[in-house]
N, C-alpha and C positions, 0 to 999 in steps of 0.2 A: 502493500500498499504507499510506505513511503518513498518506495525510489519510484511507484507512476505519477506521486504527486511532486519529486524530485524534476522525474521528466517534462512533468506539464508544467511548471513554474521555468522551468529552464525554455521549453518554447515558448511561453508566455514574455520572457525576457529578451530573448530573441525576436518578438513580432515587435518586443517595444521599440527597442534601437533600431530595428527594421524601419519604423512610422517614424521615429523621429528623424531619421536620415532621410529619408523620402521629402518631411515635410519643411527643414530646413535645411537642407542640402548637405550638411557638414552641422560633427556635433566637435566636441574641443574632448583631446587623447584626456583628457582630466575627469570625463563624464563616467561617474560607477559604470554605469552599462559597454562606454568605450574602453574605460580599463579592464574591463572584465573581458571580449572582446578578445585581447591583444595578451591574455595574460591564460586564458583556462581554451587549453584548447579544445575542448569538448564542445563548449559554449561556442566559441567561435565559429567550427565544423555544424553545428547547427544553425547560425546566423547564415555561414557561406551556402550551404544547402538550402536555404527558404528564399536565399535571393538567387541561385544558377535557376532554380524552379520558375521564378521569372527573367529570364535572361539578365540579371543583373551580376554584378562581383563585385564585393569589398574592395575603396581602395584605404589601405593602411598605412600607406610609407611612415618608412621611422627617421628618415629628415622632416615630415609636416607637422603640425601644431594641431591637426584637423583630424577623423576620417569621416570618408564619402564611400560615394556607389557610383556605378559607371556598369553600360551594356556589357556584358560578355562578347567574347572576339567573334562568336557565332549570331548576339544579336545585331549584331550593326548592320550586317546587311539587309535586313529585314525595315529597321528604321533607317538609315542612309540612302540605302539605296534603292528607295521605292520610284519608278517611274525611269524613266531617261534621267537623269538628274542626279548624283551624286552628292547629299547633302552632308558638309563639312562639320557642322554642327548643330548640336539641337536646342542654342538657346536663343538663336535668330538672328545672330552675329553677322552681319555684311564682311563682305573682305576683310577691309579696311580695319574692320574689328577684330574680325582673325589674328590679321598682320599685324596689328599694337598689339595685341596679347601673346605670341610669340614673342614680338622683339620685348614686352617688359617680362618677361618669363627668364629670357638670355640675358638683363639688365640685371636682375635681382636675384631670379634662382641660380644661377649660373654662383656667381661668385659666393655665394654662402654654399655650396654647396663644397666651391673649394676648402672654404673656413671650411664648416662642418668634415670632411676628410682628412684636412692638415692640422685640426683640434686645436686649432687658434684661438685663445684666448679674447675676451672681451674688452682687453685694451689691447689689442691687434699684437700680441706675441707669443712665436710658438710655444706649448711644450714641450719638456724635452720627448725625445721620445723612449726612456728607458720606462715615464711613467704614465706619456701620455694613451699608449696602446692599452692600457688601463683602467681609463676612463672613459666615462660614457661622451657622446658625442655633446656637440658645443649647444647649450638651448639654444632651442632656435630661436626664439626674443636676440638672444642677444648675437647669432650668427646672422639674421636675416636684417638686411638696412634696407634704407628706401634712397629712391632717386628724384633728385630735383624736377619739380616743372619746369623750373626755368634752364635747367639742361634738356630736358627733353626737348626742350622746343626750340633751341639754339641746333642744335645737335642733330635733330630728326623729323625737325616739323616737315620738309622739304621732300622728304624722306617718304612720310606718312600720309600726304593731302593735306599737306597745312591746319595749322594749330585750330583750326576751329574743329573740321574733322575728328582731329585729339581729342579734341575737349569734350565733344559728342561720345568718341568711343569712350573715353574716362569715365563718363556720367556712368554708361550703358555698366562697364568693367566692375565699378566701383557697386552701382549695385546690383550685379550679379553674386560679389564677393572675391572675383578675385585677388581684385586692389581694394584700397584703405589709401583714402586722400586726406592729409591733416596737415594743416601749413604749412600747404605748394612744395610737401611732399608725399609723393605715390611709394607705399609701403606693400610690401606681400596681406594679399586678403585671406585667406582660410580656405581657397580655392587654389591659388595659384601652384603650389609647390604639384597640388593633385592632377592639376591638368592638363598635363602630359608626361608622358614615360621619360624620364630622362637618360637611359639607358641609349635610347633609341632616337632620340632627337637633340641633345648635347653634343653627338660626332655630324649629326649634318648640320649644323649651324656651326661650329665651329669648324669645318672642313668645307663649307659651304658658302653662298649666297649671302646669306645672312654676317657669319663671320668676315666677310669684307667690308661690310655697314659697320660692323661694329667694332671694325681694327682703328684704335686709338683715339674713340669714343668711351666718355667717361661710365663707367658701369654703378651698378651700387654697393659699390668698395668706398666709393671716394663719395661721402655726402657728411655735409652738405656739400655742392660743390661752390665754387666763385659766381657772384649774378652774373649772366648775360644779359649786354644792353640787347634793344632791340634793332634790328639792322646789324648784328652781327653778321662777320661772315660765315656762307651759308656751305654746312661740312660738303665732303667730296664723295665719289662712291656713289647707291643708287641714290638715284634723283628723281623718281616717279612712283608715283601711288601701284601702279601697275606693276613696277618695277620689285617693291618689296610685297605683296601681294604674290605675286610667285617666287618669290624666297621663300616664303614662308607656306607656300603650296609646297615646292621641292623638299622643304624641311620637314612637313609631314607628313610627305607622300601623298598630297590632296589628288583627288579624279578631277580636272578641267569639267567646268560646269557646258 
């Protein structure tokens, strides 16, 4: 009787966790049910079983501060491949919005991951190897840094369709939970580090066309940067929305419209 009750409670808790993830899109790792999903293998298996039955999977990136759900790879065709066009997202983002999301991911998440892998301390100094390997990864809030809107405007406005379009897309990305905007600084939102597969996307960015755009530009490892005056020299590299969209599409391996 007690075993049946325990299984029933576990199933109920799994359903509650999934419901909260679907309703809020993300859940902090500190939430009790999220903690349980990360530490209790049986509970994690039950959550993943229920998600898989509906074409979903759990996103639990050890470098991210939140959990989320995504489509299974088998379900992507059913959702994104309807009709003759391949839909590249289910958030209603236009092409330049997707391109800006990839750009911000590269500017914020790539340097964050480098600091986490190197176990860099919050003051910018590296931990000694003798002790660093035995310590947990840097706290996400310490490792993640923002990038100023002034830098984004000065370095990337021409390549991302102009500041008006960037401003509109920043508002959309903020509402969706990919970024947070505070005091003219763009910070990582709950969904940003979960948005893409690092192992797949990072090499495409570093070795591809977006790598050329990012070369020599300011990343989120330098915050806050010097203030740029309006009218400063425009950046070199990609100089059109179409080129940036193509670079993002190449990085994401998106199918053309």
